[in-house]
ZALO-567640 format. One record per residue (C-alpha): x, y, z; residue in three letters. Coordinates in pm, whole numbers, padded with zeros to 5 digits, always signed. Last residue first. Layout:
XYZAla/...
***
This chain:
+07751-00653-02177Asn/+07778-00541-01797Ala/+07418-00736-01703Ile/+07578-01054-01910Arg/+07921-01028-01749Phe/+07678-01013-01366Arg/+07489-01273-01490Asn/+07789-01503-01576Glu/+07953-01355-01219Ile/+07664-01474-00985Ile/+07671-01818-01163Lys/+08037-01881-01154Ile/+08005-01841-00814Ile/+07718-02045-00717Leu/+07869-02313-00899Asp/+08136-02240-00727Val/+07968-02312-00398Val/+07855-02639-00517Arg/+08163-02715-00579Glu/+08248-02650-00208Ser/+07976-02794-00071Ser/+08007-03160-00239Lys/+08184-03397+00048Gly/+07822-03537+00073Asp/+07733-03483+00378Leu/+07387-03298+00253Arg/+07211-02987+00395Phe/+07440-02928+00718Leu/+07236-02757+00961Gln/+06873-02968+00857Glu/+07065-03298+00819Lys/+07253-03252+01120Val/+06945-03244+01320Phe/+06813-03584+01097Glu/+07070-03750+01223Asn/+07152-03627+01560Arg/+06821-03737+01705Lys/+06958-04094+01684Lys/+07329-04102+01807Ala/+07211-03893+02079Leu/+07000-04197+02226Ser/+07222-04421+02188Asp/+07488-04240+02366Arg/+07261-04192+02655Leu/+07153-04546+02636Glu/+07520-04664+02632Asn/+07631-04466+02918Asp/+07981-04500+02886Tyr/+08143-04189+02755Leu/+07888-03965+02771Ile/+07808-04126+03147Arg/+08158-04107+03269Asn/+08220-03732+03150Leu/+07873-03661+03339Cys/+07982-03782+03646Thr/+08309-03630+03620Glu/+08164-03271+03551Val/+07881-03305+03802Gln/+08050-03084+04068Glu/+08080-02833+03832Glu/+07715-02853+03723Asn/+07624-02736+03404Asn/+07734-03019+03194Ile/+07471-03044+02888Leu/+07476-03335+02702Phe/+07430-03298+02315Ala/+07182-03412+02021Val/+06848-03376+02229Gly/+06721-03082+02026Asp/+06690-02878+02368Thr/+07035-02945+02440Ile/+07181-02860+02078Tyr/+06979-02576+02040Ile/+07112-02405+02371Asp/+07428-02410+02170Pro/+07365-02182+01945Tyr/+07018-02007+01975Pro/+07130-01772+02137Glu/+07472-01713+02305Ser/+07544-01660+02712Val/+07339-01800+02871Ser/+07354-01803+03275Arg/+07448-02075+03560Ser/+07840-01982+03464Thr/+07939-02354+03386Leu/+07867-02398+03053Asn/+08001-02710+02894Ile/+07853-02889+02637Ile/+07921-03243+02562Ala/+07929-03405+02237Val/+07883-03766+02072Asn/+08115-03800+01765Lys/+07925-03914+01415Gly/+08137-03721+01158Ile/+07864-03450+01119Ala/+07850-03424+01506Met/+08204-03336+01527Ala/+08141-03071+01320Glu/+07855-02949+01483Leu/+08051-02897+01812Ala/+08317-02762+01657Ser/+08129-02461+01590Thr/+08207-02349+01932Ser/+07978-02206+02194Val/+08120-02440+02467Asp/+08294-02746+02387Thr/+08327-03103+02521Ile/+08394-03365+02226Leu/+08384-03767+02288Ile/+08562-04035+02195Asp/+08906-03813+02025Cys/+09082-03892+01717Leu/+08868-03748+01429Gln/+08811-03429+01595Leu/+09145-03425+01715Leu/+09228-03398+01334Asp/+08967-03142+01288Thr/+09128-02895+01538Thr/+09481-02901+01360Asp/+09730-03003+01624Val/+09999-02812+01759Ile/+09744-02660+02001Gly/+09647-02966+02139Gly/+09775-02915+02501Asp/+09749-03237+02696Phe/+09674-03277+03024Ile/+09631-03716+03176Lys/+10061-03720+03188Lys/+10190-03430+03001Gly/+10061-03208+03260Asp/+09894-02959+03133Val/+09688-02678+03348Phe/+09892-02397+03437Lys/+10088-02466+03080Glu/+09756-02365+02915Met/+09812-01981+02929Phe/+10162-01950+02777Lys/+10111-01793+02414Pro/+09879-01552+02589Glu/+09727-01301+02305Arg/+09809-01564+02006Gly/+09652-01840+02177Gln/+09347-01679+02275His/+09303-01574+01889Phe/+09382-01910+01814Pro/+09146-02055+02052His/+09237-02308+02298Ile/+09274-02693+02262Lys/+09256-02894+02499Ile/+09362-03308+02469Ile/+09218-03486+02775Leu/+09285-03864+02897Gln/+09064-04165+03030Val/+09152-04463+03133Glu/+09042-04417+03497Asp/+08872-04110+03580Met/+08978-03886+03910Asn/+09229-03693+03692Asn/+08983-03625+03416Val/+08762-03442+03656Ala/+09019-03234+03755Asn/+09116-03129+03456Cys/+08711-03043+03348Val/+08698-02856+03666Gln/+09019-02643+03622Lys/+08913-02588+03221Ile/+08586-02454+03362Thr/+08754-02241+03671Asn/+08979-02072+03410Glu/+08706-01951+03150Phe/+08529-01815+03477Glu/+08794-01690+03617Asp/+08865-01511+03297Arg/+08493-01346+03279Thr/+08309-01585+03021Trp/+08084-01408+02701Leu/+08337-01126+02681Arg/+08443-01256+02303Ala/+08840-01184+02394Gly/+08720-01441+02714Ile/+08489-01704+02550Met/+08768-01735+02277Asp/+08642-02093+02179Ser/+08740-02407+02395Ala/+08767-02744+02173Ala/+08785-03011+02481Phe/+08909-03340+02355Phe/+08811-03640+02595Ile/+09016-03910+02482Thr/+09031-04305+02613Lys/+09298-04457+02639Lys/+09483-04665+02415Glu/+09643-04408+02190Pro/+09810-04272+02517Asp/+09933-03931+02491Ala/+10292-03763+02400Lys/+10128-03518+02227Leu/+10361-03578+01901Ser/+10330-03962+01939Gln/+09930-03912+01968Phe/+09902-03717+01635Ile/+10138-04010+01479Arg/+09924-04306+01628Asn/+09583-04138+01502Lys/+09748-04133+01129Asp/+09446-03866+00986Ile/+09231-03893+00678Gln/+09011-03590+00646Gln/+08726-03655+00391Lys/+08488-03553+00625Leu/+08617-03262+00813Val/+08761-03102+00469Phe/+08383-03127+00362Asp/+08233-03004+00707Ile/+08432-02640+00663Ser/+08327-02622+00294Pro/+07958-02634+00423Ser/+07588-02720+00275Gly/+07536-02530-00036Thr/+07198-02388+00068Val/+07107-02046-00130Ile/+07026-01682+00022Ile/+06974-01435-00183Lys/+06650-01518-00346Glu/+06501-01519+00037Pro/+06561-01166+00078Pro/+06708-01148+00434Ser/+06426-00998+00718Gly/+06542-01155+01069Arg/+06280-01454+00983Glu/+06480-01476+00625Ile/+06799-01500+00798Leu/+06696-01772+01073Gln/+06515-01962+00801Asn/+06853-02013+00538Arg/+07034-02102+00887Ala/+06796-02408+00939Tyr/+06778-02488+00585Glu/+07169-02594+00551Gly/+07478-02415+00543Trp/+07450-02109+00417Val/+07606-01934+00103Ala/+07465-01589+00076Ile/+07429-01332-00147Tyr/+07454-00977-00210Asp/+07636-00876+00110Ser/+07584-00600+00386Tyr/+07299-00738+00501Cys/+07447-01089+00575Gly/+07488-01004+01000Tyr/+07274-00775+01065Asp/+07249-00809+01410Ser/+07605-00873+01461Leu/+07650-00489+01355Lys/+07861-00318+01148Pro/+07995+00041+01147Gly/+07843+00398+01089Lys/+08087+00666+01180Ser/+07985+00816+01467Arg/+08272+01084+01446Lys/+08361+00984+01827Leu/+08315+00595+01675Lys/+08533+00648+01381Ala/+08813+00774+01580Leu/+08835+00499+01822Ile/+08835+00268+01534Arg/+09111+00475+01372Gly/+09286+00451+01738Leu/+09262+00073+01760Leu/+09390+00018+01419Phe/+09692+00232+01448Lys/+09760+00081+01790Pro/+09739-00278+01614Thr/+09480-00528+01746Tyr/+09497-00840+01906Thr/+09748-00803+02174Lys/+09586-00389+02240Phe/+09277-00543+02216Leu/+09342-00843+02530Asp/+09476-00537+02761Met/+09101-00348+02708Ala/+08957-00707+02812Tyr/+09163-00702+03123Gly/+09096-00309+03222Ile/+08728-00403+03164Asp/+08441-00380+02953Leu/+08103-00530+03063Pro/+08036-00887+02993Lys/+07834-01029+02663Lys/+07532-01207+02650Val/+07535-01307+02307Thr/+07226-01304+01984Lys/+07258-01321+01648Phe/+07361-01637+01680Ser/+07473-01841+01337Leu/+07692-02124+01317Thr/+08049-02034+01151Gly/+08178-01940+00863Asp/+07868-01900+00629Gln/+07986-01793+00290Ile/+07939-01429+00201Leu/+07926-01330-00200Leu/+07961-00989-00263Val/+07850-00841-00605Pro/+08127-00494-00755Ile/+07902-00235-00828Gly/+08130+00037-00737Ile/+07918+00165-00432Lys/+07819-00183-00360Lys/+08201-00280-00323Ser/+08307+00013-00139Glu/+08010-00118+00139Val/+08154-00457+00121Ala/+08509-00451+00155Phe/+08436-00173+00473Ile/+08251-00516+00626Tyr/+08525-00735+00518Pro/+08733-00464+00744Thr/+08531-00454+01064Ile/+08403-00760+01092Asp/+08035-00777+01027Thr/+08040-00914+00675Asp/+08208-01255+00779Asn/+08324-01496+00577Gly/+08382-01293+00241Leu/+08379-01294-00122Ile/+08469-01051-00338Ile/+08344-01104-00707Leu/+08435-01000-01063Ser/+08760-00807-00957Pro/+08855-00483-01075Asn/+09224-00486-00867Gln/+09255-00112-00901Glu/+08888-00021-00850Lys/+08898-00256-00543Ile/+09211-00122-00398Met/+09065+00248-00449Asn/+08778+00169-00232Arg/+08969-00028+00017Val/+09177+00299+00042Ser/+08899+00537+00095Gln/+08692+00336+00328Asn/+09014+00354+00534Thr/+09180-00038+00570Ile/+09507+00110+00525Ser/+09841-00113+00421Glu/+09707-00425+00294Ile/+09924-00740+00271Ala/+09817-00844-00066Ile/+09809-01210-00200Phe/+09834-01490-00459Asp/+09834-01835-00360Val/+10157-02001-00250Lys/+09961-02248+00014Ser/+10293-02185+00245Ser/+10248-01847+00159Lys/+09866-01773+00268Ile/+09915-02023+00562Ser/+10199-01839+00704Glu/+10000-01506+00650Met/+09653-01657+00806Thr/+09707-01628+01181Phe/+09409-01327+01195Thr/+09599-01119+01416Gln/+09422-00778+01344Arg/+09570-00446+01186Phe/+09906-00523+00971Lys/+09755-00930+00952Asp/+09477-00779+00727Ile/+09533-01055+00458Asn/+09385-01020+00107Ile/+09349-01282-00127Thr/+09381-01282-00474Thr/+09202-01484-00724His/+09177-01603-01122Thr/+08968-01795-01305Phe/+09032-01902-01657Gly/+09070-02264-01584Asp/+08743-02390-01335Pro/+08774-02292-00945Leu/+08790-02587-00742Lys/+09139-02528-00522Asn/+09030-02165-00502Met/+08733-02301-00312Ile/+08924-02535-00050Gln/+09141-02232-00019Leu/+08824-02042+00068Phe/+08779-02287+00389Lys/+09132-02283+00476Lys/+09128-01883+00465Phe/+08801-01888+00664Gln/+08942-02105+00977Asn/+09268-01875+00965Leu/+09095-01566+01027Ser/+08907-01260+00882Ser/+08942-01387+00514Pro/+08845-01165+00232Ile/+08869-01315-00100Phe/+08885-01123-00435Leu/+08755-01317-00755Ile/+08916-01229-01087Lys/+08674-01338-01419Pro/+08924-01365-01731Met/
***
């Protein structure tokens, strides 16, 4: 009986995996590995409510992971990212045992980021995200100069990679990945966005927002935790957007910060929310907010591509005067599918243009269709099925080799 181990590093990865689990053929079994004892992924509640089989691991040393893999004896291990330390260890130890590893693309692939230097604030944030035991283990590994994952080596630790579209496939091939290990399936996450049916009035009511007003959704990545922006830059960005919206008639703003940031600072949004024009969207799923908004503002978040997939116009905001990640989000601007806000004195003007300038809105829409096709393959809601077909082929091939 085929068995699959799923190793999610975030809540979004688990939600994506859950769609795949639900489409597996009869006779397949699966177990999800929860790592919340070492890093706050915020997956345990969803795992339990989904009633899937899971293991909350007690240790993430190479030896303990190797022992678990041998004990579970899976036919396949599925990762959402092979450059996070925990899935990386699973990938490395799986190769030693001969278990194939499938990496399912989790977000847009940016191999070049410009990070800010380490400081005391960032160090304090680490202790809110990781347990002391985990951090001590990583420090000891560094001192021993143990080999670890690199962002630039994304996909190198896996046997197969399921990517969203031809653009990502070409990215990986250009970086040296064998073409035969990269399979275009589309994005299971986009499947969910496309199929999502929401009650807009109920959501507006839960936020105490006005369903009759133009709604701007600001989906903020964990720019502080990723060391892409300083805390001052992040707070100033939110402040400038709030100030602009407060000056606009019949417009409201819903802001949702990244779950990792929310976990570190549960009260962060209190200084910005007024309950009149500025609302905290933390209690609402991002895909729901994408459906109900008129436009999206974001930074480096994959939500930009998700919004484009459902026909929403997107503004990329970066008030730091420097590029922090390549090729995303810069590619959105150069390909003319998103509008750039890069001057804090022009935030209000930019928001008015993307809301009301029909010539600009039409231009974004015309260029968006071809762009989305290259990035996301087919918007037919069947990406999860294509991933399942790939899973079956991988496992059947392994069974043939084993027999």
